[in-house]
C-alpha positions, 0 to 999 in steps of 0.5 A: 434133069439137066441141073441134076446131071450137071451137079452129079458130073460136077461132084464126080469130077470133084471126086476124081480131082480129090482122088488124084490129088490124094494119089499125087500128094501121098503116093510118091513119098510112100514110094520113096520111103520104101527105097533103102538109103545108101550113104556114100562117103567120097574124096572126089573133087573137080571133074572127078566129083561131077562124074561121081554125082552123075553116076549116082543120080543115074543109078538111082533112076535106073532102079527103085530099091535104092538111093545113093547119097554121095557125101564129100567128107574132105581128103583121104586121110580125113575120111579114114579117120572119120570112118574109124571114128563113127563106125557103129553109129547112125552117122557112119557110111554104108559105102566109102572110099579109102586111099591105097595106103590105108588098105591094111589099116581098113582090113585090120580094123574089122569094120568092113565086109570083104566085097568077096562075100557078094562076089561069091553070092552073085557069082560076079565075074571079076575076070573083067576087072584089071588083075593088077588092081584086083591084086592090090586090094586082095588078102589071102585070095579074097577081094577085100575091096573093089578098086575104083579111082585107079592110076599109075605113074607114067613119064611125060615128055613135051614132044614139041619142045624135043622136036624143036631142040632136035632131041629124040623122044625117049623109048616107050619103055625107057631105062635109066640110061635112056632118060639120062641121054635124053635129058642131057641132050635137052639141057645142053641143046637148050644152052641150060635154059631147059632142065631135062627131067625131074622126079618129085621127092615122093615116097610113092615114086621111091616105092615104084621104082623098087616095084619095077625092079621086082624088089619088095620094100617090106618082108613077108612078100610086102606084107601079102603073106604076113604082117611085115616086121621090117622094110629094106630101103637100102637094097641094091635097086634102091641105092642104084636108083637113087645114085642115078637121081643124085648124079643127074641132079648134080649135073643139072640135067635133072631139076629138083623141085622139092616135095609136096603140093607146091613142088608138083605145082611148080613142076607142072608149070615148068613143064607147060611153060617149056622150061622142063622136058620130062617128069614123072607123075600119075596117069591121072594128070594127063587131062590137065596136062593135055588141056594146059598147052598147045604142045604135043605131050608124049607119055612113056612107061615108068622107067626100069633099071639098066640091063633088067626088064621092067617088072611093072608098077603098082597102082595108086588111088583108092577103092570101095569098101562096104561098112559092116555096121549096116543091115544086110539090105543096106550092104546089098545096096552098096554092092549093087551101086559098086557093080554099076560103077564097075560096068564097062560103060561106067568105067570108060566114062570115068577115065574119059572124064577124070583120067583115072584108068578104066579097070573093066577090060571091055571099056576099051571097046567103048566109043567114049574111049575109042574117041578119046584115044583117037583125039589123044593117042598118049592117053592110051599108054597108061592103060597099056602099061597097066594091061601089060603088067602081071601082078606079083609079090612086088608090084601088088602094093605094100600091105602094111599099116605104117605106109604113111610113116614109111613114105614120110621117111622115104621123102626125108631120104630122098630130100637128103640124097637130092641135097648131096648126102651119101645115098647109102647113109640116107637110106640106111637111116630111114630104114633104121627109123622105120623098122623101130616104128614097125616093131613098136606098132606091132607090139601095140597092135598085138602083132608081135609075140 
């Protein structure tokens, strides 16, 4: 009897072991197969990529319906072309990042589902998301994509250096004259060993000067009320701004580091080594700058014309788009992940980790941002600049398909002006070239009669 009992229980144990092995071997893959795969193309590198991957992993663990698969696809321009070339195929992404200046191009491609569709379906509260960021990626009152990695240009200054030289820091909301005064004092008191300021030759900065002056570069309200048919590069605000830069470069108070990535690298190196007092750059650079020096770094709002209140500058960066060549289930999964990224907690962590601005207003209450601001008060200035600005026709971005070409021409004009060319002549030539390009492009795209 004992032997029979032992045999019985041995067989029973073996049966349970087999059942357990079956469950663990086959049940998990079946469960995983039930999840909907969401391929997400992005362009983030460094700390931003690390944080984005964390978000994906956390989202995947937080629910059982979707699996987001992040895939790095190169720089902004490369991703835009890959999206356009793969649309309608199995290799296209469900969700992707697209840079700010490709907004009109993506919209007119008709390859995406406006996020407004899901906002309406879910009655999603967009009032928590920055009005400035929303306006940039809107068309005809509808949200076409969700702003994500957003930044604004700000003025950085070396507070320790200025104090050492006995130069007063610029005001938080500086005019052109304010910065000329500070830059000249730095240059003179350092016996010409330290240049006061620099403005990189960059089309984005040219556009921001005009946005802050409440001037549209393209007609039809910078393209928001119709397809642009012409631009204005030689308007009075642009002329005054370029004359201001040219005059200060000629005097030596401002330094010209040129254009491109090398210019930005050399500019930041000079700033961190105490050879440059102030410079304009993206708010996303603050983490790199504050960790790269023992000096105290100050931050101001973007400068504005003398005698004119600042209108506010536009955002830069990229937004999130949902491809319309995927099933309703896949598109819904992409939207659910977008909502996860836009929570107050996620946005606060995003700013803390990367320097990009938290776009959810409730993020400012999150402990991680409070800790950041306590440690580095200057990190709050860009957020304050964003919060105080009200979107209007001039600071909500330029909704035009040819912005890459526009920026090349803007930069060519800036380079000529920095070198001493007559301001009006350089701007007028760039304007003529751009208007000719727009006319040809509109005809090719069927936008002109």
